[in-house]
C-alpha positions as CSV (number, residue, x, y, z in Angstrom):
1,M,80.7,91.3,83.3
2,K,84.1,90.5,84.8
3,N,87.0,90.7,82.8
4,K,88.0,86.9,82.9
5,E,84.5,85.9,81.9
6,Q,84.4,88.5,79.2
7,T,87.8,87.2,77.8
8,K,86.5,83.5,77.7
9,E,83.2,84.5,76.1
10,I,85.1,86.3,73.3
11,E,87.5,83.3,73.1
12,R,84.7,80.9,72.5
13,L,83.1,83.3,70.0
14,V,86.2,83.3,67.9
15,Y,86.7,79.6,68.3
16,N,83.0,78.9,67.2
17,Y,83.1,81.2,64.1
18,F,86.5,79.7,62.9
19,S,85.0,76.3,63.4
20,S,82.1,77.0,61.0
21,K,81.9,74.8,57.6
22,K,82.0,77.9,55.5
23,I,85.1,79.1,57.2
24,I,87.0,75.8,57.2
25,E,86.2,75.5,53.6
26,F,87.5,78.8,52.8
27,Y,90.8,78.2,54.9
28,S,91.2,74.9,53.3
29,R,92.3,75.8,49.9
30,P,96.1,75.6,49.7
31,R,97.0,78.9,48.2
32,L,98.5,82.4,48.7
33,H,96.6,85.5,48.1
34,T,98.1,87.5,45.1
35,T,99.5,90.1,47.5
36,E,101.0,87.4,49.9
37,G,102.5,85.8,47.0
38,K,104.1,89.2,45.9
39,I,105.5,90.0,49.4
40,I,106.8,86.6,50.1
41,G,108.7,86.7,46.6
42,K,110.0,90.1,47.5
43,F,111.5,89.6,50.9
44,F,111.9,85.8,51.5
45,K,114.9,85.5,49.1
46,K,116.2,82.2,50.4
47,R,114.4,78.8,51.3
48,G,114.4,78.5,55.0
49,K,112.1,77.6,57.9
50,I,109.0,79.5,58.4
51,L,106.6,79.8,61.7
52,D,103.0,80.5,60.4
53,V,101.4,81.8,63.3
54,C,97.6,81.0,63.7
55,C,97.8,78.8,60.5
56,G,94.3,77.6,60.5
57,A,93.7,74.9,58.2
58,A,97.1,75.3,56.6
59,R,96.1,77.4,53.7
60,A,99.3,79.5,53.4
61,S,101.6,76.8,55.1
62,I,100.9,74.4,52.3
63,A,101.5,77.0,49.6
64,L,104.6,78.0,51.3
65,G,105.8,74.3,51.6
66,K,105.1,73.9,47.8
67,R,107.6,76.9,47.3
68,G,110.4,75.0,49.0
69,F,110.1,76.2,52.6
70,K,110.0,74.0,55.8
71,V,106.7,75.2,57.5
72,Y,105.7,75.0,61.1
73,G,102.1,76.2,61.5
74,V,100.5,76.5,64.9
75,D,96.6,77.2,65.8
76,I,94.6,76.7,68.8
77,N,91.6,75.4,67.0
78,K,91.5,71.6,67.1
79,I,89.1,71.7,64.2
80,L,91.2,73.6,61.9
81,I,94.3,71.9,62.8
82,K,92.7,68.5,62.1
83,K,91.7,69.7,58.7
84,G,95.2,71.2,58.0
85,I,96.6,67.7,58.8
86,E,94.1,66.1,56.4
87,N,94.9,68.9,53.7
88,I,98.7,68.2,54.1
89,K,98.4,64.4,53.6
90,K,95.9,65.2,50.6
91,E,98.6,67.2,49.0
92,K,101.3,64.6,49.7
93,I,103.7,67.4,51.0
94,N,106.3,66.2,53.8
95,N,107.8,69.7,54.6
96,V,104.8,71.3,56.5
97,K,103.8,70.5,59.9
98,C,100.5,71.6,61.7
99,I,100.7,71.7,65.6
100,L,97.8,72.3,68.0
101,M,99.1,75.0,70.3
102,N,98.0,78.2,71.7
103,A,100.2,80.8,69.9
104,K,100.8,82.8,73.4
105,D,102.4,79.5,74.7
106,M,104.7,78.8,71.8
107,E,108.0,77.2,73.0
108,F,110.2,76.9,70.0
109,K,113.9,76.9,70.2
110,K,115.1,80.5,70.3
111,E,116.2,82.0,67.0
112,S,115.0,78.7,65.2
113,F,113.1,80.3,62.3
114,D,114.4,82.1,59.2
115,Y,110.7,83.8,58.8
116,V,107.6,84.2,60.7
117,V,104.1,85.0,59.0
118,I,100.8,86.2,60.9
119,F,98.6,86.3,58.1
120,E,94.8,86.8,57.9
121,N,95.2,89.8,60.4
122,S,94.9,87.0,63.0
123,L,96.2,89.2,66.0
124,E,93.2,91.0,65.6
125,H,91.0,88.2,66.8
126,I,93.1,87.7,70.1
127,P,91.2,89.4,73.0
128,K,93.3,91.0,75.8
129,K,96.6,93.4,75.1
130,V,98.6,91.1,77.1
131,N,97.9,88.1,75.0
132,R,98.6,89.9,71.6
133,F,102.0,90.9,73.3
134,L,102.7,87.4,74.4
135,I,102.0,86.1,71.0
136,F,104.1,88.8,69.3
137,K,107.0,88.1,71.8
138,K,107.1,84.3,71.3
139,A,107.2,84.9,67.5
140,Y,110.0,87.5,67.9
141,T,112.0,85.2,70.2
142,S,111.6,82.3,67.7
143,L,112.9,84.5,64.9
144,K,116.6,84.5,64.0
145,K,118.6,87.6,64.0
146,G,118.3,89.2,60.6
147,G,115.0,87.3,60.0
148,I,111.9,88.6,58.7
149,M,108.4,88.6,60.1
150,I,105.5,89.7,58.0
151,V,102.3,90.6,59.9
152,T,98.9,92.0,58.3
153,F,96.6,94.4,59.7
154,H,93.5,96.1,59.0
155,P,93.9,99.7,59.4
156,F,92.0,101.5,62.2
157,L,89.6,103.3,59.6
158,Y,89.2,100.2,57.4
159,P,85.6,101.0,56.2
160,P,83.8,97.4,56.2
161,I,84.6,97.1,59.8
162,F,84.8,100.9,61.0
163,L,81.5,101.9,59.7
164,R,79.7,98.7,60.7
165,A,81.2,99.1,64.3
166,I,79.9,102.6,64.5
167,F,76.4,101.5,63.4
168,F,76.1,98.2,65.4
169,N,78.6,98.2,68.2
170,F,78.3,101.5,70.0
171,M,75.7,100.3,72.8
172,D,77.3,96.9,72.9
173,K,80.8,98.4,73.6
174,L,79.2,100.5,76.3
175,R,77.4,97.5,77.7
176,R,80.6,95.2,77.8
177,K,83.0,97.9,78.7
178,L,85.2,96.7,75.8
179,K,88.7,98.3,75.4
180,F,89.5,100.8,72.8
181,G,89.9,99.4,69.4
182,D,87.6,96.1,70.4
183,I,84.7,95.2,68.2
184,L,82.2,92.4,68.4
185,F,79.9,91.9,65.3
186,Y,76.3,90.3,66.1
187,N,77.9,88.4,69.0
188,K,79.7,86.2,66.4
189,I,83.2,87.7,65.6
190,Y,85.6,89.8,67.5
191,Y,88.2,92.3,66.3
192,H,90.7,94.4,67.9
193,I,91.5,97.1,65.3
194,F,95.0,98.1,66.1
195,P,95.4,102.2,66.0
196,S,98.6,103.1,64.4
197,W,100.2,104.3,67.5
198,E,99.6,100.8,69.2
199,K,101.1,99.0,66.1
200,I,104.2,101.2,66.3
201,L,104.6,101.0,70.1
202,L,104.4,97.1,69.7
203,I,107.1,97.0,67.1
204,K,109.4,99.7,68.9
205,M,109.3,97.6,72.0
206,F,111.0,94.7,70.3
207,K,113.5,97.2,68.5
208,F,113.3,95.6,64.9
209,K,116.1,96.8,62.9
210,F,113.7,97.9,60.0
211,F,110.2,97.9,58.8
212,R,108.0,98.8,55.9
213,I,104.5,99.0,55.3
214,F,102.9,97.9,52.0
215,P,99.3,98.9,51.3
216,H,97.3,95.9,49.8
217,N,96.5,98.2,46.5
218,V,100.0,98.9,46.0
219,L,101.2,95.3,45.9
220,Y,98.7,94.7,43.1
221,T,99.9,97.5,40.9
222,R,103.8,97.7,41.4
223,N,106.9,96.9,43.3
224,N,106.7,99.3,46.4
225,K,110.1,100.5,47.3
226,I,109.0,103.3,49.7
227,P,110.8,102.9,53.2
228,Y,108.5,103.2,56.0
229,R,107.7,106.8,57.2
230,K,105.2,108.1,59.7
231,F,103.2,109.8,57.2
232,Y,102.7,106.8,55.0
233,M,99.9,105.3,57.0
234,M,98.3,108.7,56.5
235,L,98.4,108.2,52.6
236,F,96.7,104.8,52.6
237,P,94.5,105.2,56.0
238,F,91.8,102.8,54.6
239,I,93.8,100.0,53.2
240,Y,94.6,96.6,54.3
241,Q,98.4,96.5,55.2
242,Y,101.5,94.1,55.3
243,W,104.0,95.0,57.8
244,V,107.4,93.7,57.0
245,L,109.9,93.5,60.0
246,R,113.4,92.7,60.2
247,K,115.1,91.5,63.5
């Protein structure tokens, strides 16, 4: 299968997966997950403008709007954006906007956002390294100097994905010639699970002034004040992670 055809197939699978009724209902409940709320409260100290990349049906966008932020959410999925606009009207909130847009083509004014969030490990559902890079670059460019970006990732050894990938995906990976870290489950959903070195390389390319990693379980139990160290990922190699970056 040619690379372009493979990419289109994966994009179609992802689009269809996130267009399902079950997924739309899940992402239509306007709320922040417990750990999202903690990380927002810790680092978004002042009210400002937020770019919510791959916002879905505005789940987090609306919740952030209710906290007093002005939020612009972007997503490529027409069905999710339509639902997001409906949810915004239902909640009667006027400081949140959903925009139908491919995140890699974002053209917001340079340094126009105080904060950027990429929740729900959204980058992992983007096929091709160049597309993931473009989204990250556009988000970085839109962020003000001193602004904060929060990105969520599954660790490479995240058991629910890694074990299923070994069991179900080995032959499919050989047949399709997928890239390292690429996973297809049942021909329904695609993940690119970032190895640690790939995440660090991506962040170093943009020369963020500082970043910290907050494992999901730590946020549930206490305020984590441990600055980033290379060994930190080794302490929590199986836990969903929040990466907090300052421009």
